[in-house]
N, C-alpha and C positions, 0 to 999 in steps of 0.2 A: 462632347464635353460642353456643358452649359456655360454661359457667360459668367455666372457667379462662381462656378467651380474653377474656371480658368483664372479669374481675378484673384481668387484665394491662393492658387498655386503660385502665381507670379509674386504675390505679396510675401509668401513664405520664403521663396527663393531670395528675394531682396533682403529680408531680415537676416537670413543665414549669411549672406555676403557681408552685411554690415557688422555682424557679430565677429566674423573672422578678422575684419580690419581692426576691430577694437581690442584684440587680444593683447593684454599687457606684456611689456617686455620683462625678461627675467630680472629678479632683484636679488640682493645679497640674502643668504640664508639667515633666518632668525635664530638659528642655533647651530652649534658646531656640527659639521657633517657627520662625525662619528658618534654624536651624542644620542642616547636612547630617548625616544619620544617620551615626554612627561605624561604622567597619568593625571588627568584633570587639567584645568585651566591654569596657566602660568602667567602671573602679572607681567606686563611689559617691562617693568623695571628689573625683573629677575631673569630675563631672557639673555642668553649669550649674545655678544655683539663684537664687532670687528672695528678696530681703529688702526689705520696705517699698516694693514696687513697682519695685525696681531689680534687674536681672539681672547676675550675676557669672559669668564663665566661667573656671574653673581651667584651667591649662595649664602645660606644661613651660617653664621660663624659666631656662635655664642661665646666661645673662648678666645676670640680674637684679641691678641696682645702683641703688638709689634713695635720695634724701634727702627726708625729710618728718618728720611729727610722730608720736611714739610715746606711747601711754598705757599704763595697766596695769589689771589686774583681779585680784580676790582672793576675799574672803569669800563674796560672793554666788554664786560658781561653784565654790567649793572642794568636792572630792569628787564633782562632777558629771561626766557623760560629755562628752568633747570630740567634735569633728566626726569624728575618725577612730576613735572607740570607746574611746580611752584614758580614764583617770580623771584629771581635772585636780587637780593638787596645787600650791597656790599657793606652797609652800615650795621647789619645784624650778623652776629657770629653764626657761621654755617660752614659747611665743608663739602668737598667732593672726594669720593673714594671709588676705586675701580671695581670692587667686587662685593663690598658689604651690602646687605639689603637696605633699600631706601624707601621711606625715610627712617632713620634710626638715630640714636644718640650715642656719641662716643666721648670719652675723656681724652684730652690732649695735654701732655705735659712737655714744656720746653725744658730739655735736659741741660741747657746752658745756664738757665736762671731759676729753675724750679717752679715756675708759674704753671698753673693748671686751670683749664676751663673745660666745660662741657659744651659741645656744639651739636647742632642738628646736621646730619649728612643727608643732603637732598639732591646731589648731583654726581656725575661721573667724571673721573680724572684723578690725579694728573697723569697725562700720557707722556711723561718725560722719564727716561730711565733713571732709576735710583730714588725716585720720590714716591712716598706712600700715601700722602694726603695733601690736598689743596685746600687752603682755608680762605675765607672771605677776608677782606681788608680789616674789618672790625676785629675778627678773631686773631689775626696776625698782630694787630696793634695791642690787644690785651695780653698776648703771649710775649710781647716785647721784641719781635723781629721784623717789624714793618720796614724799617730802613735797610736792614741787612738783606731781606728778601727770602732767605731760607733759614731753617733751624733744624737741629737734631731733636727729634721728639719721640715720645712714647705714646702710642694710640691704643686705647682699650675700649672694647665694645661694652656699652652699658645696657642697651635694650632697644626695642622698637619705639618709634616716635609717634605721637598723636597726629591728628590731621590739622592742627593749628600751629603753624611755624613759630609765631611770636611767643608761644607758651614754653618753648623748649630752650630758651636762652639760659645758659648756665654760667654766665660770666659775673665776675665782680667788677663793677665799674669803678676803677681806682681813681678816676678823675673827679668823682662826685663825693660829697660828704653826706652822711645821713641827715635826714630832715631834722630841722630844729624842733624842739618839743621837750618831752619829759627827760630825754637823755638816757632812756632805757634801751635795752637791746632790741634790735629790729631784724626783720627777715626780708631780704629782697626776693620777690617772687619772680619777676621777669622785667625785661626792658622792651619797649615797643617803639616802632617808628610812627605808629598811628596813635593819635591822642584818643580816638574813639575806642580802640582796643584796650588802651590803658584804663579808660574810664570803666569799661565793662569788667576788667579784672579787679579794679578797685571795689566795685559794688559786690562782686562775688566774694572777695576776701574780707569784706567788712564784717562778716559773721565771726571771724577769728579774732578781731581786734580792730584798733584804729588803723585804717589804711590811708596811705598818702601817695601822691604822684610827684616825683622830682623831675624837673626838666634839666636835661644835661646837654650842653652844647658840644658838638663834635664835628670839627672841620666844616662849619657853616650849616650843619644840619642839627636837628634836635631829636634826642631820644627821651622817652618818657619811662622812667623807672618807677615801678609799683612796689611799695614796701608795706609791711604789716608790723606794727609796734606793740609795746606793752609788756614785753618779757622782762622780768625783774633781774634775771641773772643768765649766765651762759647756758645752764642746764635747761631753763625754761625756754630759752631761745632755740635750743636744739629741738625741743619738743614741738615748738611752734613751726619750725622749718619742716618737720616731718608732716605736720597737718597741712601746710601749704602744698607740699609735694603731692599729697594724696588728693588734693583738689585739682590736680592736672598741671602742676608746675615742678617737674622733676629736677630742674636746675636751681631750685631755691637755695639761697645762701644766707648765712647769718652775718649781720653787720654789727660790729662792735660799737658801743656808744662813744 
C-alpha cells in the first residue's frame, strides 16, 4: 500500500470516528406518536407539541366558537419571542391559544360586561386547566378584567392574520377621545407602539380621507392611534370602515363624533 493510500485510509477512519461521537441525542417527537405523517411541509407553528406531559395538536378551526376562562400575561414575557417568532409587546392587544393556527385573528367578548375586541393570536398557551385563552395586558385592560386577573369570555375565530402585527389591532381605545376637527365620524384603523409604523399607516390611509395620529398615554408608554375622518354620518362611516379594512386593517372601528 502506498503512503498516499495509507494516509487516505487513516483520514477516513478518523472522520468516521468523529461522526459517531457527534451523533445527536434523542429529542421529543415533533408530532404525536400515533399521528399519520403529513403530506407536504407542515409549518412549525402547526406541528403537535408537548407541555408538561400533555400533547396539543394545532389545526385549522374555521368554526371555532368557545366559552371559557381567559387570563392575561405581561411583564414576565414582555419583549420575548412568541411561538410564531414575533416579539411579545404587552401594550398591544394580542393573545395565546393552544391549538388555533397562528397567527390568526379572534374576537373575544367579556361575558361579564359585554365588551368585545379583536386580537391577534401569535403565541401558545395558556397551559392552566380550564383556561381557553391568554391575553396580553393591553387586551385584558380593554376587556375590563386587568385587576381581577381572569374573566369568563367567548372566543370566536375570525380568520388568518397578516404578517404585520400592528395592523391587526381591533380594539377601541376608550381612554382616548377622537381627534379635534370637523366633529364628523371617524374610523380608527389601528394603534401602534411605533411612531414610524403609525406614520406609514397614515400615509397609506390618506387616500381615503384626512388621516390623523393621536398619542395616547398608557401606564408610562405611548400608543399612536391612526384614524381616518370625513364621514358625514354613521352609514358613511361604516362604508369608510370597510374601505380601511380592505387596505389591511381588519380590526378597523367606527368612532362616534
